[in-house]
N, C-alpha and C positions, 0 to 999 in steps of 0.2 A: 368430492369433485366428480367422481364417476356418476353419481346419481344426477348431478346437474347436467352432465353430458347426455345421459339417457332422457332426461326431461326435455332437452332441446331437440332431440332427434324426432322429426315429424312422422317417420314411418314405424316407430316403436310406440305401441299403445299402452303398455303396462311396464311395471318395474318390479322384477323379481330380484331380491337382494343380490347385487353383483359381487359384493365382497363381504367378508366377515371381520368384525372388530376383534382380532386375535390378541390385541394389546390389552383387552379387558378380561376379567375372570369369566369362565364359562357360565357361571350362575347368572350373569347379567349381560352377556354378549348380545342376546336378542333385543334387549332394551336399548342398547347403544345403536344397534342396526336400525331399529324402528325410529329412533330419534333422528338419525341421518336421513332416512327415507322421508319421514313426515315433514322435515324442515326443508327438503331440497327438491321435491317433485310434486307435481299436481296430478300425476297419472295414478291409476289404480295400482296398489302395492300388494305384493305377495311376500309373506315372511313366515319363517318357521320359528315359533316361539319356544320350542324344545320341551317346555313343561308347563303345568297349569299356573304356577306362580308368574312366570314371564308372560303367559297369555293374558292373565288378568291385568297385569301392569300395563301391557300394550293397549288393552281395551281402555284402561283409565287414561292413557295418553291420548288416544283417539277421542274419547269423550271430552277431554279438556280442550281439544282443538275445535270440535264442532259445537260444544256447549252443553250437551246433555245426552243421556242414553237414548232418549226418543229421537233426537236429531241424528245420532249415530245410526239408528235403524233406517232413517230416511236417506242418509248419505253415508253409507259405510266407506270409510277411507281405505280399508285394506281387507285382504283375504288372508287367512292363515294357510300354511302349507305343512303337511306332515307325511310320513311314510310308514307303511306297515313293514314288518320284518319278515322276510321270507325264510322258511316256508310257513305260511298261514298263521302268523302271529300278529295280533293287534296289541301292542304294549299299552299298559295303563296310561302312560303319559300321552300317547297318541289318542286314545279314547277320550281322555279329559279335554284335549285340545279340540277334537271334533265336536264334542258336546258343548263346550264353551263358545265356540264359534256360532253354532246353530242357535244357542240360547240368546246370543247377543246380536243376531241379525247379520253376522259376517259370513262370507262364503268360505269354503274350504277346498283347497287343492290337495288331493291325495295322490301321491306319486309312488306307484309300484316300482320297486327296485330289485326284482328277482334277477338272479344271474344264472343263465342257462349253463348247466354243468357244474355249478357251485351250490347255490341255494335253491335251485329249481331243476327240473329234469333237463337233460342235455339237449333234447329235441325241442324245437321252437314251439310246436303245438302244445306240448305239456307245460312249457313255461308260460304260455299265454293263458292256459286254463288256470294255472296257479295264481297268476297275477290278477286275472279277472275275479277269482274267488275272493282275494284279499280286498280288492277295490269295492266289489259289490257288498261285502260284509260291512265295510266302513260306511258305504252309502246307506245301508239299513240302519246303522247306529245314528247316522246324521239325520235321517228322516224320522226316526222314532223320537229323537230329541225335539225336533221342530219340523213338522211336515211342510215341505215347500222350500226348505233351506237350500241355498245355492251350493252346488257341488261340482267340482271339476274332476273329470276322470283323467288321471295322469300316468305317465310312464317315463322311467329312465332305465328300463329293463334292457339288458344286453347279454351277450354270451361271455363266458369266462374263457380266457386263453388258458387251456389246460396245461400247457407246457410252462408258462410263466406265472400262472395263478394271479392274473390281473384281468380287469374288465376291459373288453374291447369295444369301447363306446363308438369308435369310428368304423366298425366293421359293416360289411353289407348285411349281415344278419340283424344288426341293430336297426337298420333302415327297414328291413322286412317286419321286425317286431313292431316298430313304431307305426308302420302303415296298418298293420293288423289291429293295433290298439285304437287307431283313429277310426277304423271300421266298426270295432266293438262299441266305441263311444257313440258313433252315429246310430248304431242299432238300438242303443238304449236312450237315444235322444238327449245325450249329455254333452256339454262342452268338453273339449279335449285339450290336453297339454302333453306334448312329448318333448323330452330333452334329447339332444343329439350331440355328436362329436364332430 
């Protein structure tokens, strides 16, 4: 129902999975999320497949919708989303998803999620350097897999509340980080995605 509402709203151009199917086992949640999205919106979709198994099954679903792998390349229905693990770790599952997306003509949204004072330096400049390294290394993997693949430079980076050990997504520092991420993306001539509170 939420996806149908998103599809109806004229000022929203894309659909990033708004909810997760927690009533399904984690091994197949992304498949149920993809089914809901593919059946209820005509807008470009962003979805995190979690692992290579789910990524390939989602590609199979998209192929069934459009008719063939070649048609999927001409009309990619969705983009995958994934996140590095700070500090400076690209997990195997993330690398597999990045390469699978590029190999099949799908875009990839890579969302840095460093937490200043937690998984990255407490000062914002150091956090931005760390996140930039994580995203650029993922971009290199993406482009080595298939030169010219679509890549979105993303961020959900924020500071950690050192007293409560929680992320402060709505803090002024998060807005400063997001603005800096947007400038970095512009510097690299990459499309940008920033999450906010």
